DOVO-185901 format. One record per atom (N, C-alpha, C): residue number from 1; residue in three letters; atom name; x, y, z. Coordinates in Angstrom, 3 decimals. Atoms other than C-alpha are relative to their C-alpha. Layout:
! residues N
  seq  type  atom        xx        yy        zz
  NUM   ALA    CA         X         Y         Z
...
This chain:
! residues 88
  seq  type  atom        xx        yy        zz
    1   MET     N     1.148    -0.811     1.059
    1   MET    CA   -25.827   -36.579   135.054
    1   MET     C     1.274    -0.594    -0.529
    2   THR     N    -1.293     0.187     1.399
    2   THR    CA   -23.953   -37.238   131.731
    2   THR     C    -1.121    -0.384    -1.295
    3   ALA     N     0.254    -0.590     1.173
    3   ALA    CA   -25.322   -35.238   129.110
    3   ALA     C     1.245     0.487    -0.999
    4   GLU     N    -0.983    -0.426     1.227
    4   GLU    CA   -23.677   -34.986   126.196
    4   GLU     C    -0.023     2.000    -0.184
    5   HIS     N    -0.052    -1.192     0.325
    5   HIS    CA   -22.032   -31.459   125.294
    5   HIS     C     1.175     0.565    -1.168
    6   LEU     N    -0.444    -0.741     1.229
    6   LEU    CA   -20.140   -29.200   122.688
    6   LEU     C     1.524     0.305     0.938
    7   ASP     N    -0.986    -1.072    -0.149
    7   ASP    CA   -17.281   -27.302   123.009
    7   ASP     C     0.454     0.944     0.646
    8   GLY     N     0.643    -1.481     0.093
    8   GLY    CA   -16.554   -23.749   123.364
    8   GLY     C     0.283     0.657    -1.796
    9   ASN     N     0.268    -0.780     1.614
    9   ASN    CA   -16.051   -23.112   119.547
    9   ASN     C    -1.923    -0.278    -0.427
   10   ALA     N     1.688    -0.107     0.046
   10   ALA    CA   -19.949   -23.744   119.350
   10   ALA     C    -0.113     0.945     0.576
   11   LEU     N     0.824    -1.505    -0.098
   11   LEU    CA   -20.403   -20.433   120.386
   11   LEU     C     0.689     1.114    -1.041
   12   ALA     N     0.168    -1.158     1.160
   12   ALA    CA   -18.690   -18.670   117.685
   12   ALA     C    -0.762     0.459    -0.467
   13   GLY     N     0.706    -0.567     1.505
   13   GLY    CA   -20.947   -18.057   114.912
   13   GLY     C    -1.014     0.645     1.342
   14   PRO     N     1.230    -1.386    -0.910
   14   PRO    CA   -23.563   -16.497   117.865
   14   PRO     C     0.593     0.814     1.519
   15   LEU     N    -0.923    -0.644    -0.901
   15   LEU    CA   -20.729   -14.878   120.301
   15   LEU     C     0.425     1.226    -1.890
   16   GLY     N     0.271    -0.869     1.107
   16   GLY    CA   -20.346   -13.489   116.427
   16   GLY     C    -0.679     1.312    -0.718
   17   GLU     N     0.299    -0.838     0.174
   17   GLU    CA   -22.527   -12.043   115.642
   17   GLU     C    -1.313     0.842     1.381
   18   ILE     N     0.375    -1.194    -1.406
   18   ILE    CA   -24.085   -10.285   119.254
   18   ILE     C     1.346     1.219    -0.615
   19   PHE     N    -0.618    -1.150    -0.398
   19   PHE    CA   -20.800    -8.864   119.588
   19   PHE     C     0.446     0.964    -1.821
   20   ALA     N    -0.091    -0.771     1.446
   20   ALA    CA   -20.594    -7.432   115.543
   20   ALA     C    -1.419     1.130     0.139
   21   VAL     N     1.326    -1.091     0.046
   21   VAL    CA   -23.332    -4.952   116.464
   21   VAL     C     0.658     0.797     0.937
   22   ASP     N    -0.372    -1.085    -0.864
   22   ASP    CA   -22.594    -1.598   118.435
   22   ASP     C    -0.443    -0.482     1.346
   23   VAL     N     0.013     0.354    -1.157
   23   VAL    CA   -22.487    -2.269   121.949
   23   VAL     C     0.061     0.640     0.746
   24   VAL     N     0.297    -0.940    -0.494
   24   VAL    CA   -22.417     0.923   123.491
   24   VAL     C    -0.854     0.433     0.251
   25   SER     N     1.638    -0.454    -0.136
   25   SER    CA   -26.578     0.957   122.735
   25   SER     C    -0.160    -1.246     0.823
   26   ALA     N     0.699     1.013    -0.735
   26   ALA    CA   -26.757    -2.328   124.536
   26   ALA     C    -0.049     0.729     1.339
   27   THR     N     0.024     0.031    -1.657
   27   THR    CA   -28.208    -2.421   128.260
   27   THR     C     0.880    -0.527     0.752
   28   GLY     N    -0.355     0.140    -1.100
   28   GLY    CA   -26.692    -2.865   130.846
   28   GLY     C    -0.180    -0.207     1.248
   29   ARG     N     0.469    -0.546    -1.224
   29   ARG    CA   -27.555    -3.633   134.354
   29   ARG     C     1.395    -0.350     1.238
   30   CYS     N    -0.838     0.417    -0.562
   30   CYS    CA   -24.816    -3.184   137.343
   30   CYS     C    -0.273    -1.237     1.022
   31   THR     N     0.445     1.182    -0.298
   31   THR    CA   -24.043    -6.178   139.134
   31   THR     C    -0.221     0.387     1.946
   32   SER     N    -0.600    -0.351    -1.641
   32   SER    CA   -23.587    -3.961   142.853
   32   SER     C    -1.308     0.451     0.323
   33   CYS     N     0.924    -0.463    -0.756
   33   CYS    CA   -26.492    -1.426   142.482
   33   CYS     C    -1.441    -0.562    -0.592
   34   GLY     N     1.858    -0.046     0.716
   34   GLY    CA   -29.473    -2.838   139.689
   34   GLY     C     0.299     0.816    -1.282
   35   LEU     N     0.429    -0.791     0.313
   35   LEU    CA   -29.111     0.347   138.193
   35   LEU     C     0.484    -0.458    -1.799
   36   GLU     N    -0.375     0.512     1.426
   36   GLU    CA   -29.570    -0.204   134.017
   36   GLU     C    -0.293     1.472    -0.936
   37   GLY     N    -0.428    -1.715     1.510
   37   GLY    CA   -28.546     2.355   130.938
   37   GLY     C     0.554    -0.770    -0.514
   38   PRO     N    -0.942     0.223     1.236
   38   PRO    CA   -26.741     2.127   127.583
   38   PRO     C     1.154    -0.010     0.797
   39   ILE     N    -1.851    -0.129    -0.303
   39   ILE    CA   -22.735     1.427   128.130
   39   ILE     C     0.373     0.738     0.036
   40   ALA     N    -1.326    -1.323     0.441
   40   ALA    CA   -22.017     4.619   126.501
   40   ALA     C    -0.937     0.925     1.499
   41   SER     N     0.784    -1.086    -1.615
   41   SER    CA   -24.255     6.233   129.957
   41   SER     C     1.621    -0.608     1.249
   42   LEU     N    -0.627     0.418    -1.068
   42   LEU    CA   -21.123     4.325   131.778
   42   LEU     C     1.394     1.464     0.494
   43   ARG     N    -1.470    -1.126    -0.333
   43   ARG    CA   -17.698     6.658   133.227
   43   ARG     C     0.784    -0.826     0.043
   44   VAL     N    -0.275     1.112     0.121
   44   VAL    CA   -15.557     5.235   131.723
   44   VAL     C     1.945     1.069     0.090
   45   TYR     N    -1.665    -0.389    -0.667
   45   TYR    CA   -11.245     5.738   133.027
   45   TYR     C     1.058    -0.060    -0.914
   46   GLY     N    -1.005     0.716     0.653
   46   GLY    CA    -8.132     5.213   131.137
   46   GLY     C     0.295     1.143    -0.735
   47   PRO     N    -0.169     1.485     0.711
   47   PRO    CA    -6.598     4.629   128.911
   47   PRO     C     0.511    -1.020     0.117
   48   ASP     N    -1.098     1.573    -0.553
   48   ASP    CA    -3.641     2.748   130.594
   48   ASP     C    -0.422    -0.144     0.990
   49   PRO     N    -0.836     1.130     0.486
   49   PRO    CA    -3.164     0.441   131.236
   49   PRO     C    -0.989    -0.220    -0.957
   50   GLY     N     1.192     0.408     0.973
   50   GLY    CA    -6.600    -0.211   129.750
   50   GLY     C    -1.253     0.878     0.575
   51   LEU     N     1.348    -0.302    -0.564
   51   LEU    CA   -10.338     0.954   130.315
   51   LEU     C    -1.024    -0.389     0.946
   52   VAL     N     1.229     0.506    -0.905
   52   VAL    CA   -12.556     0.801   133.251
   52   VAL     C    -1.429     1.160    -0.402
   53   GLY     N     1.599    -0.563    -0.324
   53   GLY    CA   -16.299     1.967   132.821
   53   GLY     C    -1.132    -0.750     1.043
   54   ARG     N     0.146     0.564    -1.804
   54   ARG    CA   -17.479     2.463   136.328
   54   ARG     C    -1.787     0.543    -0.551
   55   CYS     N     1.346    -0.073    -0.743
   55   CYS    CA   -21.743     2.534   137.102
   55   CYS     C    -0.165     1.563     0.299
   56   PRO     N     0.776    -1.717    -0.029
   56   PRO    CA   -23.078     6.179   136.748
   56   PRO     C    -0.839    -0.031     1.561
   57   GLY     N     0.398     0.346    -0.959
   57   GLY    CA   -24.834     5.148   139.659
   57   GLY     C     0.416    -0.008     1.378
   58   CYS     N    -0.578     0.531    -1.303
   58   CYS    CA   -22.882     3.371   142.364
   58   CYS     C     1.670     0.536    -0.484
   59   ASP     N    -1.496     0.140    -0.253
   59   ASP    CA   -19.266     4.260   141.173
   59   ASP     C     0.754    -1.488    -0.361
   60   GLU     N    -0.593     1.158    -0.124
   60   GLU    CA   -18.796     0.516   140.622
   60   GLU     C     1.301    -0.336    -1.218
   61   VAL     N    -0.435     0.646     1.439
   61   VAL    CA   -16.616    -1.049   137.799
   61   VAL     C    -0.936    -0.938    -0.236
   62   VAL     N     0.469     0.616     0.729
   62   VAL    CA   -18.670    -2.228   135.459
   62   VAL     C     0.627    -1.301    -0.875
   63   LEU     N    -0.666     0.837     1.102
   63   LEU    CA   -16.485    -3.490   132.754
   63   LEU     C     1.531     0.473     0.035
   64   ARG     N    -1.663    -0.033     0.226
   64   ARG    CA   -12.680    -3.740   131.889
   64   ARG     C     1.018    -0.462    -1.010
   65   LEU     N    -0.115     0.636     1.005
   65   LEU    CA   -11.197    -3.882   128.674
   65   LEU     C     1.861     0.355    -0.283
   66   VAL     N    -1.537     0.291     0.427
   66   VAL    CA    -7.193    -4.364   127.773
   66   VAL     C     0.458    -0.226    -1.251
   67   ARG     N    -0.354     0.460     1.462
   67   ARG    CA    -5.550    -4.035   124.653
   67   ARG     C     1.212    -0.259    -0.058
   68   GLY     N    -1.448     0.699     0.378
   68   GLY    CA    -2.570    -5.992   123.204
   68   GLY     C     0.291     0.079    -1.056
   69   PRO     N    -0.531     0.275     0.816
   69   PRO    CA    -0.783    -6.239   120.717
   69   PRO     C    -0.837    -1.342    -0.599
   70   GLY     N     0.513     1.102     0.177
   70   GLY    CA    -3.054    -8.346   118.973
   70   GLY     C    -1.188    -0.740     0.221
   71   THR     N     1.240     0.407    -0.995
   71   THR    CA    -5.537    -9.328   121.698
   71   THR     C    -0.022     1.519     0.629
   72   ALA     N     0.908    -0.989    -0.936
   72   ALA    CA    -7.873    -7.632   123.894
   72   ALA     C    -0.796    -1.267     1.010
   73   TRP     N     0.830     0.538    -1.122
   73   TRP    CA    -9.377    -8.797   127.068
   73   TRP     C    -0.885     1.257     0.253
   74   LEU     N     1.485    -0.894    -0.392
   74   LEU    CA   -12.588    -7.658   128.592
   74   LEU     C    -1.336    -0.881     0.831
   75   ASP     N     0.284     0.443    -1.679
   75   ASP    CA   -13.879    -8.394   131.932
   75   ASP     C    -1.677     1.032     0.335
   76   LEU     N     1.368    -0.311    -0.260
   76   LEU    CA   -17.399    -8.209   132.203
   76   LEU     C    -1.228    -1.012     1.897
   77   ARG     N     0.388     1.044    -1.120
   77   ARG    CA   -18.205    -9.522   135.529
   77   ARG     C    -0.473     1.326     1.121
   78   GLY     N     0.567    -1.319    -0.591
   78   GLY    CA   -19.473    -5.944   137.020
   78   GLY     C    -1.100     0.033    -0.758
   79   THR     N     1.181    -0.494     1.149
   79   THR    CA   -22.516    -6.335   134.461
   79   THR     C    -0.501    -0.844     0.155
   80   VAL     N     0.474     0.545    -0.090
   80   VAL    CA   -25.386    -8.400   135.463
   80   VAL     C    -0.443    -0.816    -1.237
   81   SER     N     0.499     0.778     1.248
   81   SER    CA   -26.544    -8.897   131.850
   81   SER     C     0.592     1.623    -0.735
   82   LEU     N    -0.476    -1.257     0.932
   82   LEU    CA   -25.676    -7.043   128.526
   82   LEU     C    -1.184    -0.539    -0.440
   83   ARG     N     1.281     0.418     1.118
   83   ARG    CA   -29.084    -6.571   126.208
   83   ARG     C     0.423     0.796    -0.684
   84   MET     N    -0.345    -0.903     0.923
   84   MET    CA   -28.731    -5.331   122.969
   84   MET     C    -0.550    -0.971    -0.906
   85   SER     N     0.811     0.124     1.510
   85   SER    CA   -31.081    -5.427   119.396
   85   SER     C     1.345    -0.616    -1.274
   86   VAL     N    -0.633     0.901     1.619
   86   VAL    CA   -29.716    -8.151   116.528
   86   VAL     C    -0.272    -0.035    -1.061
   87   PRO     N     0.668    -0.287     0.658
   87   PRO    CA   -30.249    -8.114   113.597
   87   PRO     C    -0.871    -1.714    -0.033
   88   ASP     N     1.518     1.824    -0.340
   88   ASP    CA   -33.582   -11.248   112.864
   88   ASP     C     0.844    -0.644    -1.529
């Protein structure tokens, strides 16, 4: 297969539009149990060394957010999908 591709910089605009919205109102689905609900419904633990959001249904980790000086790490591997409203 010889498909042309772009580098990851092509995602800058589209991802910038998505993460410019209120993510806590987005609907996520837990990888472990399949429960869907707003990110605001997660049980959050922290703040040190970072914030951990757990599923209210099965208590598995859905997301992790760690902040450092001038940087942040966001791990969403416990989320099957994240659905949010974006402006037209």
